[in-house]
Biopython code that builds the backbone (N, CA, C, O; Angstrom):
import numpy as np
from Bio.PDB.StructureBuilder import StructureBuilder

atoms = [
    (1, "MET", "N", (8.779, -16.577, 63.844)),
    (1, "MET", "CA", (10.027, -16.050, 63.355)),
    (1, "MET", "C", (11.054, -17.162, 63.173)),
    (1, "MET", "O", (11.817, -17.161, 62.207)),
    (2, "LEU", "N", (11.067, -18.098, 64.097)),
    (2, "LEU", "CA", (12.009, -19.212, 64.009)),
    (2, "LEU", "C", (11.789, -20.021, 62.736)),
    (2, "LEU", "O", (12.741, -20.381, 62.045)),
    (3, "VAL", "N", (10.541, -20.300, 62.440)),
    (3, "VAL", "CA", (10.224, -21.099, 61.262)),
    (3, "VAL", "C", (10.593, -20.345, 59.991)),
    (3, "VAL", "O", (11.150, -20.929, 59.061)),
    (4, "GLN", "N", (10.291, -19.071, 59.948)),
    (4, "GLN", "CA", (10.603, -18.275, 58.768)),
    (4, "GLN", "C", (12.104, -18.146, 58.546)),
    (4, "GLN", "O", (12.580, -18.264, 57.417)),
    (5, "MET", "N", (12.846, -17.905, 59.616)),
    (5, "MET", "CA", (14.295, -17.775, 59.479)),
    (5, "MET", "C", (14.941, -19.102, 59.094)),
    (5, "MET", "O", (15.911, -19.123, 58.336)),
    (6, "THR", "N", (14.411, -20.206, 59.607)),
    (6, "THR", "CA", (14.921, -21.518, 59.222)),
    (6, "THR", "C", (14.652, -21.774, 57.748)),
    (6, "THR", "O", (15.505, -22.314, 57.043)),
    (7, "ALA", "N", (13.480, -21.392, 57.286)),
    (7, "ALA", "CA", (13.161, -21.559, 55.865)),
    (7, "ALA", "C", (14.089, -20.720, 54.995)),
    (7, "ALA", "O", (14.528, -21.174, 53.939)),
    (8, "VAL", "N", (14.388, -19.509, 55.428)),
    (8, "VAL", "CA", (15.307, -18.662, 54.672)),
    (8, "VAL", "C", (16.704, -19.268, 54.668)),
    (8, "VAL", "O", (17.386, -19.246, 53.643)),
    (9, "GLY", "N", (17.130, -19.803, 55.794)),
    (9, "GLY", "CA", (18.444, -20.436, 55.872)),
    (9, "GLY", "C", (18.548, -21.646, 54.967)),
    (9, "GLY", "O", (19.586, -21.869, 54.343)),
    (10, "GLU", "N", (17.474, -22.434, 54.889)),
    (10, "GLU", "CA", (17.472, -23.589, 53.991)),
    (10, "GLU", "C", (17.494, -23.141, 52.545)),
    (10, "GLU", "O", (18.201, -23.720, 51.720)),
    (11, "ALA", "N", (16.727, -22.116, 52.236)),
    (11, "ALA", "CA", (16.639, -21.651, 50.850)),
    (11, "ALA", "C", (17.955, -21.048, 50.359)),
    (11, "ALA", "O", (18.318, -21.212, 49.194)),
    (12, "THR", "N", (18.663, -20.356, 51.239)),
    (12, "THR", "CA", (19.902, -19.707, 50.826)),
    (12, "THR", "C", (21.117, -20.613, 50.993)),
    (12, "THR", "O", (22.185, -20.307, 50.463)),
    (13, "GLY", "N", (20.977, -21.702, 51.707)),
    (13, "GLY", "CA", (22.093, -22.603, 51.926)),
    (13, "GLY", "C", (23.000, -22.156, 53.064)),
    (13, "GLY", "O", (24.102, -22.682, 53.221)),
    (14, "ALA", "N", (22.555, -21.208, 53.846)),
    (14, "ALA", "CA", (23.352, -20.707, 54.968)),
    (14, "ALA", "C", (22.661, -21.047, 56.283)),
    (14, "ALA", "O", (22.436, -20.182, 57.129)),
    (15, "MET", "N", (22.335, -22.311, 56.431)),
    (15, "MET", "CA", (21.568, -22.745, 57.598)),
    (15, "MET", "C", (22.349, -22.532, 58.901)),
    (15, "MET", "O", (21.777, -22.098, 59.901)),
    (16, "GLU", "N", (23.650, -22.835, 58.894)),
    (16, "GLU", "CA", (24.429, -22.723, 60.126)),
    (16, "GLU", "C", (24.505, -21.283, 60.611)),
    (16, "GLU", "O", (24.309, -21.028, 61.799)),
    (17, "SER", "N", (24.778, -20.355, 59.740)),
    (17, "SER", "CA", (24.871, -18.958, 60.160)),
    (17, "SER", "C", (23.506, -18.407, 60.566)),
    (17, "SER", "O", (23.408, -17.586, 61.479)),
    (18, "THR", "N", (22.457, -18.859, 59.888)),
    (18, "THR", "CA", (21.111, -18.422, 60.247)),
    (18, "THR", "C", (20.744, -18.914, 61.637)),
    (18, "THR", "O", (20.163, -18.169, 62.425)),
    (19, "LEU", "N", (21.074, -20.148, 61.941)),
    (19, "LEU", "CA", (20.777, -20.694, 63.266)),
    (19, "LEU", "C", (21.618, -20.025, 64.346)),
    (19, "LEU", "O", (21.153, -19.870, 65.475)),
    (20, "GLN", "N", (22.838, -19.629, 64.028)),
    (20, "GLN", "CA", (23.658, -18.899, 64.995)),
    (20, "GLN", "C", (23.054, -17.528, 65.296)),
    (20, "GLN", "O", (23.044, -17.086, 66.444)),
    (21, "VAL", "N", (22.554, -16.864, 64.261)),
    (21, "VAL", "CA", (21.899, -15.572, 64.468)),
    (21, "VAL", "C", (20.650, -15.746, 65.315)),
    (21, "VAL", "O", (20.397, -14.950, 66.219)),
    (22, "LEU", "N", (19.869, -16.777, 65.030)),
    (22, "LEU", "CA", (18.663, -17.046, 65.822)),
    (22, "LEU", "C", (19.020, -17.370, 67.273)),
    (22, "LEU", "O", (18.349, -16.913, 68.198)),
    (23, "ALA", "N", (20.071, -18.153, 67.466)),
    (23, "ALA", "CA", (20.481, -18.499, 68.829)),
    (23, "ALA", "C", (20.897, -17.250, 69.593)),
    (23, "ALA", "O", (20.546, -17.097, 70.763)),
    (24, "ALA", "N", (21.635, -16.362, 68.952)),
    (24, "ALA", "CA", (22.052, -15.124, 69.611)),
    (24, "ALA", "C", (20.846, -14.253, 69.939)),
    (24, "ALA", "O", (20.789, -13.648, 71.010)),
    (25, "TYR", "N", (19.891, -14.187, 69.031)),
    (25, "TYR", "CA", (18.691, -13.379, 69.257)),
    (25, "TYR", "C", (17.894, -13.906, 70.444)),
    (25, "TYR", "O", (17.532, -13.141, 71.339)),
    (26, "TYR", "N", (17.622, -15.204, 70.455)),
    (26, "TYR", "CA", (16.819, -15.773, 71.537)),
    (26, "TYR", "C", (17.578, -15.774, 72.868)),
    (26, "TYR", "O", (16.963, -15.662, 73.929)),
    (27, "ASP", "N", (18.896, -15.899, 72.819)),
    (27, "ASP", "CA", (19.689, -15.800, 74.047)),
    (27, "ASP", "C", (19.567, -14.403, 74.636)),
    (27, "ASP", "O", (19.400, -14.246, 75.846)),
    (28, "ASN", "N", (19.649, -13.396, 73.786)),
    (28, "ASN", "CA", (19.498, -12.012, 74.235)),
    (28, "ASN", "C", (18.087, -11.761, 74.776)),
    (28, "ASN", "O", (17.922, -11.097, 75.799)),
    (29, "GLU", "N", (17.093, -12.281, 74.104)),
    (29, "GLU", "CA", (15.702, -12.102, 74.541)),
    (29, "GLU", "C", (15.449, -12.745, 75.901)),
    (29, "GLU", "O", (14.776, -12.161, 76.749)),
    (30, "THR", "N", (15.986, -13.945, 76.111)),
    (30, "THR", "CA", (15.770, -14.595, 77.405)),
    (30, "THR", "C", (16.485, -13.841, 78.522)),
    (30, "THR", "O", (15.973, -13.753, 79.637)),
    (31, "ASP", "N", (17.662, -13.300, 78.229)),
    (31, "ASP", "CA", (18.358, -12.496, 79.241)),
    (31, "ASP", "C", (17.542, -11.263, 79.603)),
    (31, "ASP", "O", (17.402, -10.934, 80.781)),
    (32, "LEU", "N", (17.007, -10.587, 78.609)),
    (32, "LEU", "CA", (16.208, -9.387, 78.866)),
    (32, "LEU", "C", (14.943, -9.716, 79.650)),
    (32, "LEU", "O", (14.599, -9.006, 80.595)),
    (33, "LYS", "N", (14.254, -10.776, 79.273)),
    (33, "LYS", "CA", (13.018, -11.158, 79.971)),
    (33, "LYS", "C", (13.312, -11.560, 81.416)),
    (33, "LYS", "O", (12.544, -11.235, 82.322)),
    (34, "THR", "N", (14.416, -12.262, 81.628)),
    (34, "THR", "CA", (14.785, -12.673, 82.978)),
    (34, "THR", "C", (15.101, -11.461, 83.845)),
    (34, "THR", "O", (14.673, -11.390, 84.997)),
    (35, "LYS", "N", (15.846, -10.509, 83.297)),
    (35, "LYS", "CA", (16.169, -9.297, 84.055)),
    (35, "LYS", "C", (14.916, -8.496, 84.381)),
    (35, "LYS", "O", (14.802, -7.947, 85.477)),
    (36, "ARG", "N", (13.982, -8.421, 83.451)),
    (36, "ARG", "CA", (12.725, -7.705, 83.719)),
    (36, "ARG", "C", (11.916, -8.405, 84.797)),
    (36, "ARG", "O", (11.352, -7.751, 85.674)),
    (37, "ALA", "N", (11.853, -9.730, 84.741)),
    (37, "ALA", "CA", (11.085, -10.478, 85.749)),
    (37, "ALA", "C", (11.696, -10.303, 87.132)),
    (37, "ALA", "O", (10.972, -10.134, 88.114)),
    (38, "ILE", "N", (13.009, -10.342, 87.215)),
    (38, "ILE", "CA", (13.672, -10.159, 88.502)),
    (38, "ILE", "C", (13.457, -8.742, 89.010)),
    (38, "ILE", "O", (13.248, -8.533, 90.205)),
    (39, "ALA", "N", (13.507, -7.769, 88.108)),
    (39, "ALA", "CA", (13.282, -6.377, 88.518)),
    (39, "ALA", "C", (11.869, -6.182, 89.046)),
    (39, "ALA", "O", (11.657, -5.368, 89.945)),
    (40, "LEU", "N", (10.899, -6.912, 88.507)),
    (40, "LEU", "CA", (9.529, -6.817, 89.007)),
    (40, "LEU", "C", (9.353, -7.546, 90.337)),
    (40, "LEU", "O", (8.526, -7.147, 91.157)),
    (41, "LEU", "N", (10.117, -8.600, 90.554)),
    (41, "LEU", "CA", (9.973, -9.383, 91.782)),
    (41, "LEU", "C", (10.713, -8.781, 92.977)),
    (41, "LEU", "O", (10.333, -9.032, 94.121)),
    (42, "GLU", "N", (11.752, -8.000, 92.737)),
    (42, "GLU", "CA", (12.551, -7.473, 93.834)),
    (42, "GLU", "C", (11.740, -6.682, 94.863)),
    (42, "GLU", "O", (11.889, -6.942, 96.057)),
    (43, "PRO", "N", (10.897, -5.741, 94.466)),
    (43, "PRO", "CA", (10.133, -5.001, 95.482)),
    (43, "PRO", "C", (9.215, -5.890, 96.310)),
    (43, "PRO", "O", (9.094, -5.701, 97.521)),
    (44, "SER", "N", (8.572, -6.852, 95.673)),
    (44, "SER", "CA", (7.675, -7.724, 96.430)),
    (44, "SER", "C", (8.456, -8.608, 97.395)),
    (44, "SER", "O", (7.974, -8.878, 98.495)),
    (45, "ILE", "N", (9.633, -9.061, 97.020)),
    (45, "ILE", "CA", (10.453, -9.861, 97.919)),
    (45, "ILE", "C", (10.887, -9.025, 99.117)),
    (45, "ILE", "O", (10.903, -9.518, 100.245)),
    (46, "ILE", "N", (11.239, -7.759, 98.878)),
    (46, "ILE", "CA", (11.640, -6.876, 99.975)),
    (46, "ILE", "C", (10.481, -6.668, 100.944)),
    (46, "ILE", "O", (10.686, -6.687, 102.158)),
    (47, "VAL", "N", (9.279, -6.471, 100.434)),
    (47, "VAL", "CA", (8.119, -6.261, 101.293)),
    (47, "VAL", "C", (7.822, -7.518, 102.110)),
    (47, "VAL", "O", (7.530, -7.429, 103.302)),
    (48, "ILE", "N", (7.894, -8.665, 101.483)),
    (48, "ILE", "CA", (7.634, -9.925, 102.185)),
    (48, "ILE", "C", (8.658, -10.133, 103.302)),
    (48, "ILE", "O", (8.295, -10.532, 104.408)),
    (49, "LEU", "N", (9.927, -9.867, 103.019)),
    (49, "LEU", "CA", (10.945, -10.014, 104.057)),
    (49, "LEU", "C", (10.749, -9.014, 105.187)),
    (49, "LEU", "O", (10.979, -9.344, 106.351)),
    (50, "ALA", "N", (10.329, -7.800, 104.860)),
    (50, "ALA", "CA", (10.074, -6.799, 105.901)),
    (50, "ALA", "C", (8.933, -7.252, 106.802)),
    (50, "ALA", "O", (9.017, -7.093, 108.020)),
    (51, "VAL", "N", (7.882, -7.806, 106.239)),
    (51, "VAL", "CA", (6.755, -8.298, 107.033)),
    (51, "VAL", "C", (7.212, -9.440, 107.940)),
    (51, "VAL", "O", (6.815, -9.503, 109.104)),
    (52, "LEU", "N", (8.034, -10.332, 107.423)),
    (52, "LEU", "CA", (8.538, -11.430, 108.254)),
    (52, "LEU", "C", (9.390, -10.916, 109.406)),
    (52, "LEU", "O", (9.292, -11.426, 110.522)),
    (53, "VAL", "N", (10.217, -9.919, 109.151)),
    (53, "VAL", "CA", (11.047, -9.356, 110.221)),
    (53, "VAL", "C", (10.174, -8.702, 111.282)),
    (53, "VAL", "O", (10.440, -8.852, 112.474)),
    (54, "VAL", "N", (9.140, -7.982, 110.872)),
    (54, "VAL", "CA", (8.238, -7.340, 111.833)),
    (54, "VAL", "C", (7.508, -8.397, 112.666)),
    (54, "VAL", "O", (7.352, -8.224, 113.875)),
    (55, "LEU", "N", (7.068, -9.464, 112.050)),
    (55, "LEU", "CA", (6.403, -10.542, 112.794)),
    (55, "LEU", "C", (7.341, -11.171, 113.821)),
    (55, "LEU", "O", (6.928, -11.462, 114.944)),
    (56, "ILE", "N", (8.578, -11.377, 113.449)),
    (56, "ILE", "CA", (9.544, -11.945, 114.393)),
    (56, "ILE", "C", (9.802, -10.978, 115.544)),
    (56, "ILE", "O", (9.900, -11.394, 116.698)),
    (57, "LEU", "N", (9.911, -9.681, 115.230)),
    (57, "LEU", "CA", (10.100, -8.696, 116.297)),
    (57, "LEU", "C", (8.920, -8.675, 117.258)),
    (57, "LEU", "O", (9.108, -8.615, 118.473)),
    (58, "PHE", "N", (7.701, -8.723, 116.720)),
    (58, "PHE", "CA", (6.528, -8.768, 117.590)),
    (58, "PHE", "C", (6.524, -10.024, 118.439)),
    (58, "PHE", "O", (6.158, -9.974, 119.613)),
    (59, "ALA", "N", (6.925, -11.151, 117.865)),
    (59, "ALA", "CA", (6.949, -12.404, 118.613)),
    (59, "ALA", "C", (7.943, -12.346, 119.761)),
    (59, "ALA", "O", (7.754, -13.015, 120.777)),
    (60, "VAL", "N", (8.992, -11.562, 119.616)),
    (60, "VAL", "CA", (9.986, -11.453, 120.683)),
    (60, "VAL", "C", (9.595, -10.396, 121.699)),
    (60, "VAL", "O", (9.707, -10.632, 122.902)),
    (61, "TYR", "N", (9.136, -9.225, 121.241)),
    (61, "TYR", "CA", (8.905, -8.096, 122.147)),
    (61, "TYR", "C", (7.565, -8.139, 122.887)),
    (61, "TYR", "O", (7.498, -7.658, 124.018)),
    (62, "LEU", "N", (6.525, -8.676, 122.321)),
    (62, "LEU", "CA", (5.231, -8.689, 123.004)),
    (62, "LEU", "C", (5.254, -9.484, 124.307)),
    (62, "LEU", "O", (4.695, -9.015, 125.298)),
    (63, "PRO", "N", (5.868, -10.652, 124.352)),
    (63, "PRO", "CA", (5.937, -11.333, 125.653)),
    (63, "PRO", "C", (6.749, -10.562, 126.691)),
    (63, "PRO", "O", (6.428, -10.584, 127.880)),
    (64, "MET", "N", (7.806, -9.877, 126.235)),
    (64, "MET", "CA", (8.601, -9.084, 127.173)),
    (64, "MET", "C", (7.781, -7.928, 127.731)),
    (64, "MET", "O", (7.832, -7.663, 128.932)),
    (65, "PHE", "N", (7.028, -7.238, 126.884)),
    (65, "PHE", "CA", (6.214, -6.125, 127.346)),
    (65, "PHE", "C", (5.083, -6.598, 128.259)),
    (65, "PHE", "O", (4.724, -5.902, 129.209)),
    (66, "SER", "N", (4.522, -7.765, 127.982)),
    (66, "SER", "CA", (3.465, -8.276, 128.853)),
    (66, "SER", "C", (4.035, -8.664, 130.228)),
    (66, "SER", "O", (3.357, -8.510, 131.244)),
    (67, "MET", "N", (5.259, -9.157, 130.258)),
    (67, "MET", "CA", (5.889, -9.468, 131.549)),
    (67, "MET", "C", (6.132, -8.194, 132.351)),
    (67, "MET", "O", (5.902, -8.171, 133.560)),
    (68, "TYR", "N", (6.589, -7.148, 131.697)),
    (68, "TYR", "CA", (6.842, -5.873, 132.396)),
    (68, "TYR", "C", (5.540, -5.225, 132.825)),
    (68, "TYR", "O", (5.509, -4.526, 133.838)),
    (69, "GLY", "N", (4.467, -5.437, 132.083)),
    (69, "GLY", "CA", (3.185, -4.870, 132.438)),
    (69, "GLY", "C", (2.579, -5.516, 133.665)),
    (69, "GLY", "O", (1.821, -4.871, 134.389)),
    (70, "ASN", "N", (2.896, -6.780, 133.915)),
    (70, "ASN", "CA", (2.362, -7.510, 135.070)),
    (70, "ASN", "C", (3.136, -7.227, 136.344)),
    (70, "ASN", "O", (2.692, -7.622, 137.422)),
    (71, "MET", "N", (4.244, -6.575, 136.262)),
    (71, "MET", "CA", (5.064, -6.329, 137.461)),
    (71, "MET", "C", (4.569, -5.172, 138.254)),
    (71, "MET", "O", (5.148, -4.838, 139.287)),
]
sb = StructureBuilder()
sb.init_structure("model")
sb.init_model(0)
sb.init_chain("A")
sb.init_seg("    ")
for serial, (resi, resn, name, xyz) in enumerate(atoms, 1):
    if name == "N":
        sb.init_residue(resn, " ", resi, " ")
    sb.init_atom(name, np.array(xyz, "f"), 0.0, 1.0, " ", f" {name:<3s}", serial, name[0])
structure = sb.get_structure()
């Protein structure tokens, strides 16, 4: 699409406006793709953080419970 639009801009003599339209299009596309990627990553990041919190809790509470069990 970039090559075709550049060719049209050269042929019509409106290269600057054509490139501005292309820049706006690709800027919008990158924003949309970035938002979609972040939306897909959010649940996995939450799960990973939850697992880390559970591991830390086990690391703290298991020694305490073993001490109380030996008493």
